N, CA, C and O atoms as CSV, one atom per row, in Angstrom:
chain,resi,resn,atom,element,x,y,z
A,1,UNK,N,N,0.763,-1.157,-0.057
A,1,UNK,CA,C,-0.267,0.136,-0.408
A,1,UNK,C,C,0.763,1.117,0.139
A,1,UNK,O,O,1.463,1.123,1.152
A,2,UNK,N,N,0.540,2.272,-1.303
A,2,UNK,CA,C,1.649,3.582,-0.740
A,2,UNK,C,C,0.490,4.283,-0.590
A,2,UNK,O,O,-0.714,4.206,-0.833
A,3,UNK,N,N,1.677,5.314,0.123
A,3,UNK,CA,C,0.329,6.627,0.813
A,3,UNK,C,C,1.055,8.173,0.376
A,3,UNK,O,O,2.194,7.731,0.226
A,4,UNK,N,N,1.149,9.181,0.168
A,4,UNK,CA,C,1.227,10.203,-0.083
A,4,UNK,C,C,1.303,11.044,1.305
A,4,UNK,O,O,0.302,11.560,1.803
A,5,UNK,N,N,2.657,11.128,1.896
A,5,UNK,CA,C,2.492,11.345,3.231
A,5,UNK,C,C,3.250,12.765,3.460
A,5,UNK,O,O,3.964,13.139,2.529
A,6,UNK,N,N,3.166,13.539,4.544
A,6,UNK,CA,C,3.696,14.831,4.676
A,6,UNK,C,C,4.453,14.250,6.177
A,6,UNK,O,O,4.093,13.479,7.067
A,7,UNK,N,N,5.973,15.262,5.854
A,7,UNK,CA,C,6.035,15.022,7.654
A,7,UNK,C,C,6.573,16.973,8.298
A,7,UNK,O,O,6.477,18.171,8.032
A,8,UNK,N,N,6.952,16.293,8.953
A,8,UNK,CA,C,6.981,18.086,9.953
A,8,UNK,C,C,7.810,17.756,11.040
A,8,UNK,O,O,7.537,16.651,11.508
A,9,UNK,N,N,8.422,18.149,11.410
A,9,UNK,CA,C,9.261,18.654,12.761
A,9,UNK,C,C,8.801,19.465,13.449
A,9,UNK,O,O,8.015,20.396,13.272
A,10,UNK,N,N,9.745,18.769,14.913
A,10,UNK,CA,C,9.192,19.559,15.768
A,10,UNK,C,C,9.973,21.019,16.129
A,10,UNK,O,O,11.199,21.026,16.011
A,11,UNK,N,N,9.575,21.734,16.383
A,11,UNK,CA,C,10.485,23.262,16.953
A,11,UNK,C,C,10.920,23.311,18.369
A,11,UNK,O,O,11.578,24.227,18.863
A,12,UNK,N,N,10.351,21.879,19.194
A,12,UNK,CA,C,10.883,22.187,20.703
A,12,UNK,C,C,11.588,20.906,20.440
A,12,UNK,O,O,12.601,21.071,21.120
A,13,UNK,N,N,11.719,19.563,19.809
A,13,UNK,CA,C,12.896,18.764,20.020
A,13,UNK,C,C,13.164,18.313,19.311
A,13,UNK,O,O,12.334,17.772,18.581
A,14,UNK,N,N,14.797,18.228,19.012
A,14,UNK,CA,C,14.995,17.684,18.298
A,14,UNK,C,C,15.118,16.564,17.690
A,14,UNK,O,O,15.250,15.710,18.566
A,15,UNK,N,N,15.152,16.015,16.501
A,15,UNK,CA,C,15.466,14.813,15.860
A,15,UNK,C,C,13.948,14.325,16.159
A,15,UNK,O,O,14.082,13.104,16.232
A,16,UNK,N,N,12.891,14.551,16.323
A,16,UNK,CA,C,11.310,14.509,16.544
A,16,UNK,C,C,10.823,14.650,15.220
A,16,UNK,O,O,11.278,15.346,14.312
A,17,UNK,N,N,9.855,13.912,15.229
A,17,UNK,CA,C,9.332,14.149,13.504
A,17,UNK,C,C,8.213,13.858,13.232
A,17,UNK,O,O,7.835,12.944,13.965
A,18,UNK,N,N,7.385,14.209,12.457
A,18,UNK,CA,C,5.373,13.511,12.717
A,18,UNK,C,C,5.662,13.498,11.522
A,18,UNK,O,O,6.365,14.292,10.897
A,19,UNK,N,N,4.634,11.768,10.858
A,19,UNK,CA,C,4.336,11.817,9.799
A,19,UNK,C,C,2.536,11.921,9.917
A,19,UNK,O,O,1.844,11.893,10.935
A,20,UNK,N,N,2.127,12.044,8.507
A,20,UNK,CA,C,0.772,12.140,8.779
A,20,UNK,C,C,0.451,11.926,7.028
A,20,UNK,O,O,1.305,12.100,6.158
A,21,UNK,N,N,-0.730,11.585,6.822
A,21,UNK,CA,C,-1.355,11.216,5.374
A,21,UNK,C,C,-1.346,12.683,5.073
A,21,UNK,O,O,-1.792,13.518,5.861
A,22,UNK,N,N,-0.812,12.978,3.881
A,22,UNK,CA,C,-0.820,14.709,3.470
A,22,UNK,C,C,-2.668,14.812,3.193
A,22,UNK,O,O,-3.132,15.601,4.016
A,23,UNK,N,N,-3.528,14.350,2.469
A,23,UNK,CA,C,-4.670,14.893,2.466
A,23,UNK,C,C,-5.184,15.294,3.544
A,23,UNK,O,O,-5.569,16.457,3.671
A,24,UNK,N,N,-5.284,14.296,4.603
A,24,UNK,CA,C,-5.823,14.822,6.111
A,24,UNK,C,C,-4.783,15.694,6.863
A,24,UNK,O,O,-4.944,16.364,7.883
A,25,UNK,N,N,-3.893,15.549,6.251
A,25,UNK,CA,C,-3.013,16.988,7.222
A,25,UNK,C,C,-2.764,16.230,9.241
A,25,UNK,O,O,-2.655,15.060,9.610
A,26,UNK,N,N,-2.761,17.494,10.036
A,26,UNK,CA,C,-3.297,17.704,10.899
A,26,UNK,C,C,-4.064,16.811,11.962
A,26,UNK,O,O,-3.841,16.584,13.152
A,27,UNK,N,N,-5.684,16.119,10.522
A,27,UNK,CA,C,-6.811,16.331,11.537
A,27,UNK,C,C,-6.871,15.349,12.053
A,27,UNK,O,O,-7.961,15.257,12.618
A,28,UNK,N,N,-6.023,14.151,12.244
A,28,UNK,CA,C,-5.926,13.146,13.445
A,28,UNK,C,C,-5.250,13.237,14.219
A,28,UNK,O,O,-5.437,12.512,15.195
A,29,UNK,N,N,-4.094,14.170,14.223
A,29,UNK,CA,C,-3.341,14.098,15.643
A,29,UNK,C,C,-4.029,15.206,16.798
A,29,UNK,O,O,-4.379,16.384,16.866
A,30,UNK,N,N,-3.961,13.962,17.644
A,30,UNK,CA,C,-4.584,14.921,18.970
A,30,UNK,C,C,-3.736,16.264,19.901
A,30,UNK,O,O,-2.618,16.325,20.412
A,31,UNK,N,N,-4.813,17.177,19.818
A,31,UNK,CA,C,-4.246,18.108,20.405
A,31,UNK,C,C,-3.515,18.410,21.425
A,31,UNK,O,O,-2.932,19.492,21.483
A,32,UNK,N,N,-3.442,17.525,22.349
A,32,UNK,CA,C,-2.433,17.186,23.490
A,32,UNK,C,C,-0.884,16.533,22.796
A,32,UNK,O,O,0.202,16.836,23.292
A,33,UNK,N,N,-0.993,15.767,21.796
A,33,UNK,CA,C,0.289,15.617,20.994
A,33,UNK,C,C,0.674,16.631,20.472
A,33,UNK,O,O,1.881,16.804,20.643
A,34,UNK,N,N,0.028,17.627,19.724
A,34,UNK,CA,C,0.438,18.931,19.358
A,34,UNK,C,C,0.719,20.094,20.148
A,34,UNK,O,O,1.223,21.126,19.704
A,35,UNK,N,N,0.330,19.863,21.489
A,35,UNK,CA,C,1.089,21.092,22.435
A,35,UNK,C,C,2.381,21.128,22.360
A,35,UNK,O,O,3.215,21.965,22.011
A,36,UNK,N,N,2.400,19.510,22.957
A,36,UNK,CA,C,3.998,19.037,23.348
A,36,UNK,C,C,4.840,19.084,21.944
A,36,UNK,O,O,6.042,19.329,22.044
A,37,UNK,N,N,4.322,18.878,20.724
A,37,UNK,CA,C,5.244,18.941,19.705
A,37,UNK,C,C,5.557,20.278,19.270
A,37,UNK,O,O,6.599,20.600,18.700
A,38,UNK,N,N,4.742,20.928,19.525
A,38,UNK,CA,C,4.820,22.444,19.062
A,38,UNK,C,C,4.352,22.726,17.649
A,38,UNK,O,O,3.902,21.774,17.011
A,39,UNK,N,N,4.405,23.915,17.089
A,39,UNK,CA,C,4.144,24.178,15.647
A,39,UNK,C,C,4.579,23.436,14.295
A,39,UNK,O,O,5.471,23.832,13.545
A,40,UNK,N,N,3.777,22.270,14.111
A,40,UNK,CA,C,4.597,21.130,13.446
A,40,UNK,C,C,5.352,22.215,11.949
A,40,UNK,O,O,4.521,22.918,11.374
A,41,UNK,N,N,6.744,22.284,11.455
A,41,UNK,CA,C,7.589,22.520,10.802
A,41,UNK,C,C,7.157,21.967,9.550
A,41,UNK,O,O,7.362,20.772,9.763
A,42,UNK,N,N,6.668,22.045,8.318
A,42,UNK,CA,C,6.415,20.494,7.340
A,42,UNK,C,C,8.037,20.991,6.691
A,42,UNK,O,O,8.552,22.100,6.552
A,43,UNK,N,N,8.544,19.501,6.374
A,43,UNK,CA,C,9.886,19.197,6.376
A,43,UNK,C,C,10.000,18.742,4.600
A,43,UNK,O,O,10.899,19.120,3.850
A,44,UNK,N,N,8.966,17.949,4.260
A,44,UNK,CA,C,9.322,17.160,3.066
A,44,UNK,C,C,7.296,16.361,3.101
A,44,UNK,O,O,6.516,16.442,4.049
A,45,UNK,N,N,7.055,15.731,1.817
A,45,UNK,CA,C,6.251,15.328,1.215
A,45,UNK,C,C,6.879,14.157,0.159
A,45,UNK,O,O,7.644,14.353,-0.785
A,46,UNK,N,N,6.371,13.026,0.575
A,46,UNK,CA,C,6.770,11.769,-0.172
A,46,UNK,C,C,5.552,10.734,-0.258
A,46,UNK,O,O,4.624,10.540,0.526
A,47,UNK,N,N,5.907,10.078,-1.606
A,47,UNK,CA,C,4.796,8.726,-1.360
A,47,UNK,C,C,5.538,7.412,-0.930
A,47,UNK,O,O,6.443,6.965,-1.636
A,48,UNK,N,N,5.327,7.077,-0.298
A,48,UNK,CA,C,5.656,6.259,0.989
A,48,UNK,C,C,4.617,4.871,0.752
A,48,UNK,O,O,3.405,4.658,0.720
A,49,UNK,N,N,5.990,4.027,0.598
A,49,UNK,CA,C,5.094,2.334,0.349
A,49,UNK,C,C,6.161,1.552,1.446
A,49,UNK,O,O,7.110,2.091,2.015
A,50,UNK,N,N,5.771,0.275,1.560
A,50,UNK,CA,C,6.543,-0.861,2.484
A,50,UNK,C,C,7.664,-1.133,1.492
A,50,UNK,O,O,7.468,-1.509,0.337
A,51,UNK,N,N,9.071,-0.873,2.137
A,51,UNK,CA,C,10.233,-1.555,1.744
A,51,UNK,C,C,11.242,0.010,1.540
A,51,UNK,O,O,12.382,0.112,1.993
A,52,UNK,N,N,10.893,0.545,1.169
A,52,UNK,CA,C,11.505,2.346,1.110
A,52,UNK,C,C,12.426,2.720,2.213
A,52,UNK,O,O,11.890,3.458,3.039
A,53,UNK,N,N,13.411,2.478,2.406
A,53,UNK,CA,C,14.260,2.943,3.075
A,53,UNK,C,C,14.067,4.458,3.595
A,53,UNK,O,O,13.987,5.405,2.813
A,54,UNK,N,N,13.984,4.624,5.387
A,54,UNK,CA,C,13.750,5.702,5.841
A,54,UNK,C,C,15.004,5.794,7.138
A,54,UNK,O,O,15.300,4.672,7.550
A,55,UNK,N,N,15.660,6.792,7.729
A,55,UNK,CA,C,16.918,7.429,8.127
A,55,UNK,C,C,16.608,6.104,9.766
A,55,UNK,O,O,17.328,5.191,10.171
A,56,UNK,N,N,15.491,6.524,10.190
A,56,UNK,CA,C,14.894,6.195,11.308
A,56,UNK,C,C,13.777,5.130,12.063
A,56,UNK,O,O,13.664,4.764,13.233
A,57,UNK,N,N,12.935,4.785,10.693
A,57,UNK,CA,C,11.756,4.307,11.015
A,57,UNK,C,C,11.742,3.347,9.890
A,57,UNK,O,O,12.532,3.301,8.947
A,58,UNK,N,N,10.761,2.613,10.124
A,58,UNK,CA,C,10.553,1.624,9.295
A,58,UNK,C,C,8.897,1.764,8.349
A,58,UNK,O,O,7.958,1.895,9.134
A,59,UNK,N,N,8.566,1.754,7.161
A,59,UNK,CA,C,8.236,2.214,6.676
A,59,UNK,C,C,6.743,1.793,6.587
A,59,UNK,O,O,5.646,2.350,6.613
A,60,UNK,N,N,7.363,0.220,6.439
A,60,UNK,CA,C,5.955,-0.654,6.531
A,60,UNK,C,C,5.185,-0.030,8.084
A,60,UNK,O,O,4.089,0.496,7.887
A,61,UNK,N,N,5.545,-0.046,9.192
A,61,UNK,CA,C,5.460,0.525,10.334
A,61,UNK,C,C,4.345,1.704,10.239
A,61,UNK,O,O,3.117,1.792,10.251
A,62,UNK,N,N,5.742,2.759,10.114
A,62,UNK,CA,C,4.908,4.255,9.213
A,62,UNK,C,C,3.642,4.195,8.633
A,62,UNK,O,O,2.668,4.850,9.005
A,63,UNK,N,N,3.671,3.492,7.824
A,63,UNK,CA,C,2.464,3.206,7.302
A,63,UNK,C,C,1.173,2.700,7.808
A,63,UNK,O,O,0.045,3.188,7.738
A,64,UNK,N,N,1.571,1.691,8.291
A,64,UNK,CA,C,0.193,1.086,9.673
A,64,UNK,C,C,-0.171,1.681,10.806
A,64,UNK,O,O,-1.157,1.445,11.504
A,65,UNK,N,N,1.044,2.805,11.018
A,65,UNK,CA,C,0.355,3.609,12.317
A,65,UNK,C,C,-0.807,4.747,11.793
A,65,UNK,O,O,-2.003,4.875,12.054
A,66,UNK,N,N,0.358,5.689,10.722
A,66,UNK,CA,C,-0.828,6.221,9.647
A,66,UNK,C,C,-2.017,5.945,9.315
A,66,UNK,O,O,-2.930,6.755,9.155
A,67,UNK,N,N,-2.071,4.359,9.154
A,67,UNK,CA,C,-3.462,4.120,8.629
A,67,UNK,C,C,-4.248,3.757,9.863
A,67,UNK,O,O,-5.434,4.026,9.672
A,68,UNK,N,N,-4.003,3.186,11.199
A,68,UNK,CA,C,-4.432,3.284,12.509
A,68,UNK,C,C,-4.560,4.210,13.094
A,68,UNK,O,O,-5.474,3.987,13.887
A,69,UNK,N,N,-4.091,5.472,13.254
A,69,UNK,CA,C,-4.010,5.732,14.852
A,69,UNK,C,C,-4.348,7.556,13.899
A,69,UNK,O,O,-4.954,8.454,14.483
A,70,UNK,N,N,-3.582,7.785,11.846
A,70,UNK,CA,C,-3.632,8.936,11.354
A,70,UNK,C,C,-2.362,9.147,11.806
A,70,UNK,O,O,-2.268,10.375,11.811
A,71,UNK,N,N,-1.529,8.779,12.114
A,71,UNK,CA,C,0.107,9.630,12.136
A,71,UNK,C,C,0.976,8.693,13.221
A,71,UNK,O,O,0.673,8.284,14.342
A,72,UNK,N,N,2.085,8.542,12.477
A,72,UNK,CA,C,3.394,8.313,13.250
A,72,UNK,C,C,4.109,8.971,13.765
A,72,UNK,O,O,4.746,9.704,13.008
A,73,UNK,N,N,4.406,9.090,15.249
A,73,UNK,CA,C,5.543,9.734,15.657
A,73,UNK,C,C,6.681,9.458,16.079
A,73,UNK,O,O,6.927,8.945,17.171
A,74,UNK,N,N,7.919,9.963,14.758
A,74,UNK,CA,C,9.337,9.458,15.129
A,74,UNK,C,C,9.579,10.111,15.893
A,74,UNK,O,O,9.334,11.313,15.794
A,75,UNK,N,N,10.329,9.420,17.272
A,75,UNK,CA,C,11.116,9.934,18.608
A,75,UNK,C,C,12.871,9.917,18.512
A,75,UNK,O,O,13.559,8.957,18.166
A,76,UNK,N,N,13.359,11.314,18.937
A,76,UNK,CA,C,14.901,11.285,18.735
A,76,UNK,C,C,15.050,10.277,19.435
A,76,UNK,O,O,14.452,9.993,20.473
A,77,UNK,N,N,16.180,9.465,18.677
A,77,UNK,CA,C,17.435,8.618,19.018
A,77,UNK,C,C,17.579,8.963,20.500
A,77,UNK,O,O,17.741,10.084,20.983
A,78,UNK,N,N,17.472,7.558,21.252
A,78,UNK,CA,C,17.981,7.518,22.957
A,78,UNK,C,C,19.806,7.653,22.491
A,78,UNK,O,O,20.367,7.328,21.444
A,79,UNK,N,N,20.391,8.304,23.839
A,79,UNK,CA,C,21.639,8.509,24.120
A,79,UNK,C,C,22.349,6.818,23.578
A,79,UNK,O,O,23.109,6.508,22.660
A,80,UNK,N,N,21.708,6.081,24.576
A,80,UNK,CA,C,22.253,4.473,24.332
A,80,UNK,C,C,21.937,3.901,23.046
A,80,UNK,O,O,22.275,2.720,22.969
A,81,UNK,N,N,21.402,4.366,22.033
A,81,UNK,CA,C,21.354,3.969,20.871
A,81,UNK,C,C,22.267,4.773,19.816
A,81,UNK,O,O,22.780,4.297,18.803
A,82,UNK,N,N,22.338,5.843,20.191
A,82,UNK,CA,C,23.516,6.746,19.639
A,82,UNK,C,C,24.607,6.168,19.874
A,82,UNK,O,O,25.347,5.900,18.928
A,83,UNK,N,N,24.908,5.893,20.980
A,83,UNK,CA,C,26.805,5.422,21.632
A,83,UNK,C,C,26.634,3.686,20.953
A,83,UNK,O,O,27.741,3.149,20.908
A,84,UNK,N,N,25.965,3.152,20.656
A,84,UNK,CA,C,25.685,1.781,20.168
A,84,UNK,C,C,26.072,1.569,18.376
A,84,UNK,O,O,26.564,0.727,17.625
A,85,UNK,N,N,25.645,2.559,18.346
A,85,UNK,CA,C,25.876,3.274,16.470
A,85,UNK,C,C,24.277,2.736,16.036
A,85,UNK,O,O,24.263,2.269,14.897
A,86,UNK,N,N,22.872,2.718,16.770
A,86,UNK,CA,C,21.731,2.662,16.244
A,86,UNK,C,C,20.996,3.567,16.120
A,86,UNK,O,O,19.814,3.260,15.968
A,87,UNK,N,N,21.393,5.214,16.132
A,87,UNK,CA,C,20.594,6.354,16.297
A,87,UNK,C,C,20.617,6.014,14.686
A,87,UNK,O,O,19.555,5.477,14.372
A,88,UNK,N,N,21.407,6.151,13.708
A,88,UNK,CA,C,20.572,6.004,12.157
A,88,UNK,C,C,20.670,4.703,11.595
A,88,UNK,O,O,21.650,3.992,11.818
A,89,UNK,N,N,19.647,4.317,10.827
A,89,UNK,CA,C,19.713,3.016,10.305
A,89,UNK,C,C,19.908,2.815,9.076
A,89,UNK,O,O,19.962,1.665,8.640
């Protein structure tokens, strides 16, 4: 399943990103999440399909979460992941 997604970056937390269906934009994102995330800053739009390589997320998982809850929140890597070399996929 392919989906056109919009990716937003958080102005409050480095390396935190929000993926949403481009057509629905931020409609499905809870207000409480947006309050914590800050004013979403658009980064890019892309056609996402399972198997596409993403830096820190699995495309199939991103698509599944967008389909189920309307968004996917990518958190910054933990210090332990960075030290272990897992900060980038």
